[in-house]
N, C-alpha and C positions, 0 to 999 in steps of 0.2 A: 567664282564668278567668271567661268570660262567664256561666257558669251561676250564679255567685254574685250577680250584680248585682241581681237582683230582691229580694234580702234587704235591700237598703238601705231598702226600703219598710217595714221592721219597725216604724217609728214610726207608721205609719198603722194603720188597723183593718181591713184587708182581708186575711184569712188564709183559706187553704183549710180547709174544715171537715173534721173527722174525727169518729169515734164519741164522743169525749169533749169535743167542742166544742159550744157553743150556736150557733145561727145568728147571722150577723153582724147588727149593729144595723140596724133599719129606722126611719127617721124617722117613719113613719106609725104605728108601734106605740104604743099608749096606755100611760099610766102611771096607776095608781090615784090618785084625787084625794088630794092632800096627802102622797103618798109620794115616795120617792127611789129611782131606779134607777141602779145602778152598772154601767157598761159597762167591764170590765177586760180588758186584753190583755197578753200577754207575748210574748217572742221565739218565733217559730215553731220547732217541733221537727223536726230532720232526723235523719239516721242518727247512731248513737251514737258521736260522736267524743270525748265526755268521759264519764267515770264519776264516781261520787260521790267517788272517792278520787284521781282523776288526770285529766290532760288529755293526750290522745294524738293530736289532730289539730286543724285549724283549723275543723272543723265547728261549727255553732251548735246546741247541744242544751240542754235545760233539764229539770230534774226537780222543778219546783215542785209541791208537793202541799198546801200550806197557805197560804191568802191571807186577810189581815185588812185592814180599812179603818178608819183612825182619823179621827174627825171632830173638827175644831178650830173652834170658833165665833168669829166676829169679836168682839173685845173691845178697844175703843179702837184703838190702832195695831198690835195683835197679834192672833193667833188662839190660843185656849186650848182645852185638851182638854175634850171633852164626852162622847163615846161611841165604843165599838168595835163593829165588825160583822165577824163571821166569815163569809166567803164560802163557802157550802156547795157541794158538787158539783165542786170543783176537784181533778182527778186528774193524775197524772204525764203530762206532755205536752200538757195543755190549753193553748190559746193565747188563747181568748176565753171570757168568761163574763158573762152578765147576771144581776145579783142585785137583786131588788126588796125593799126594806125592808118588814117585816111591819107591820101596822096598829098593833100595840102598841109598836112600837119606832121610831116616826117622830121626826124632828127638828123643832124649832120653827122658824118662819120666821126666817131670818137669812142672812148670808153666811158661808160655811164654807171652810176649807182641809182637803182630804181627802188623806190619805197612805195608799196601799196598799202592803203589804209581802207578798212571796211568798217562801216558804221550802221547802227540802227538810225533810221530817219528821225526818231524821237529822242535821241540821246541828248545829254546836257553838256557834252564836251565842247571846249573851244580848242581848235587846232591851230598851230602856227601857220600863218599865211606867209610862205617864203617869197622873198623878192629875188630878182635875178642877181646872181652872185653870192647868195646866202649858202652857207655850208649845210650839208645834209644833217649834221649833228645837232642843228637847232630845232629839229622837228619834235614837237611835244604835244600832248593832249592834256588839257587842264579842266578842272571843275572849280567852282567858287566855294563849295562847302562839301565836307564829307557826307556821304549818304546820297549824293547825286550820281554816283557811279552807275554805269550800265556797261554792257559788253562793247568792246572795241577791239578790232583785229588789225594787225599790221605784219608785214613781211618785207624782206628786201633781197635784192640780188644785184650782182655786178656783172655787166656784159659789155661786149664791144659791138657797137653798131657799125656795120659796113655798108658799102654802096650796093651790095648784093642782097641785103636784107638780113634780119636777125630775129631769133626767137628767144624770149626771156621768160623763164619759169619762176613764179613767185608763190611761195606757200605762206599764207597768212595764219597767224596764231593769236590767241588772246593776249592783250597787254594789260589785263586786269586779272586778279585772282577771284576765286569764288569761295565764300564762307557760308556754311549752313550749320544750324543747331537743331537737334531733334531730341526732345526730352519727354519724360512721362512722370506721372505721380508727383507733380509739384504741390507741396502741402499748402493748405490755406493758412495754417498757423504753425509757427516753429519757434521754439524757445520762448513761448509766451507772447510772441508778436505776430501780427497779421502780415503775411507775404502779399505784396501788391505788384512788385516788379521782378521780372526775370531778365537779367542783363548779361551780355558778353562784352566786356570792355577790353580795349587794346591801349597799350601805353603810348602809342604814337600813330599818326595817320598822315599820309601824303595827299596832296591835291594835284600833283603833276606826275606824268610818266613820260620817259623818253620813248618815242615810237620805234626807234631803231633797235634798241636792246631790251626794252621792257623794264628798265630800272626806274624805280620811283625817285622823285626829286623832292627832297624835304626842304620846303621853303618856310613853313610855319608849323613847327612841332606842336602837336596837340593830342590829348587823349580823346577817345571816342568810343561810344557804345555801338558796336556793330549790330547787336541784338538788344532791343529795349522794349520788352513786351509788358503792357499794363494788363494784369490779370483780373482786375477788379470787376470787369463786366461779365466774367465767366461764371457759370453755375458751379456748385461744389457737390461732390458725391463722395461719401466715406472719407471726408477730410481732405480730399485733393481736388484741384481744379480739373474740370472736365475737358479742357483743351480749346484751342482756337479753331474756328470754323473756316476751312479753306476749300469747301465744296464748290464754291463758285469758280475756283481756279482748277477744278478737276482733280483735286488732291484728296487721296484717301489715306487716313492715318489710323494708328492703333488707338484704342480708347484712352482717354485722360492724357493726351499728349499735346505738346507744344512744338510747333515747327516754324522756323523762320530762317531767312538767309538773304545774302545780297552779294553783288560784285564789290570788289574792294581794290583800291590802288595798291600796288606793290610797296612794301615798306620793310626796312631792315632793322634787326636787333630790337625786337619788340617782345613784350610779355602780354599774355591774355589771362583775364580773370573772369570766371563765371560766378554769378552771385544771385542770391535772393535778397530782395530789399524791401524795407517798409515804405509806407506812403511818403514819409519825410526824407527818403533817400538813405536812411540808416541801413548798413549792411547787416543782415541777419545771419547769413552764412555765405562764405565764398570758397571757391576752389581755384587753385593755381593750375593752369593748363601746361602740360608737359608733352614732349614727344616721347617716342618709345625708348629713346636712349637716356631719358631722364633730364633732358635740357628744358629749362623754363624760358630761355631766351632764344629766339630763332627768327628767320626771315619769312615774310609773306611774299611769295614769288609770283610773277606773272604767269598765266596759263597753268596755275596749280589750283587744285580744289581742296579746301580744308573743311572737314565735316566733323562736328561733334555729334556722335551717333550715326547710325547707318540707315539710309533710305535709298534703295537702288532705283526704284521707279516711283514717279509721283502718283500714278493712278491705281496703285494696289499696295498691299502690305507684304507680298511674297516675291517681289522682284519679277513677277510674270512667269515664274517657273516653279517646279516642284522641288528645286534645290533649296534645302533649309538655310544654306549659307547666304542666300539672297534675301532672306526675310528681313523685314524692318527690325531694327535694334535701337530704339531710342534709349537714351541714358535715364536710368531710374534715379531720380533725385531724392528718394526716400532712403537710399543706401549710400554707402561711401565707396562705391565701386569706381573704377576708372572710367573716364569719359573719353571717347576715342574720336579724334579728328582724322578723317581719311580723305584722300583725293581719288576720285573715280578714275579708272584706267582710261576712260574716254578723254581725260585731260592729259596733261604732259607727264605728271608724276603723282604718286600717291604718298601722302604724309599721314602717319598715324600719331595723334597726340592724345595725351591723357591728362586728367586732372587729379589732384590729390589734396 
């Protein structure tokens, strides 16, 4: 999948410009005396592999529409809250924006810790509202129940503001993970029982994340079904379910396949279980998810994409190329083969996980 390799450069500030992007920064551009210019970037937007409600491929997209920057002034050994700036002109798909602080809203000369947060206007997160004097370490995003996660970006930078003016570059990355499952040939009956549910369960789930470092905060440990598909409404052909219909989302799948996914709060030391279940919740068959090193306990990290099965692009089954390595590869649940979780190179890291 060579076409994805350029996306590793997402941490740099060289993005192709579109109609909703400002020009990339130029070191020769002047800054009004005594002012601060924020150069803020986010992950580049590709074709729509994710919607606001689900994840249907490994493509890197983002729907940030609201960006704010929190300024924390140096105070002894800490940085404490001083001011908030709303970055105007940021629309869905923007990857870079320069914002110059207005004359009447400048910061006094000092060293500052700046935290930028990018959100979808329709997300369900509650963010810490800092009061003057609060430490930057208190900044968190919270949900009230698992399953409410959407994408949220954040990034930070430390800079000294002078009377002559300062430029601050901040690169925002996701503070949630992405998890997707792609399967085919789910049997209607197995071991003499009717299969009704396809579930991917996790042993623990967080409802808070620290926006500075992307570490999940475990306040109320709980198990959770990341994928919980009721198959009873699907038709059956040759003994297998024909698959969920995502055509309204622009998703094209291979025949007899099931596809689902979502954003997820980072969480440490968890196990994942894939299973087929009867109507009463009885497990008919389960698989333990492992990584390629054979570990069954691992971390779900922010800005990492975990995929059971492979789907490079949502709108086709060949990855948009003639390269067979990009073809859809849903996991066949009629066999006992490995199930692979991978992270698209468009995200920060690729993880391969298997089940057995």
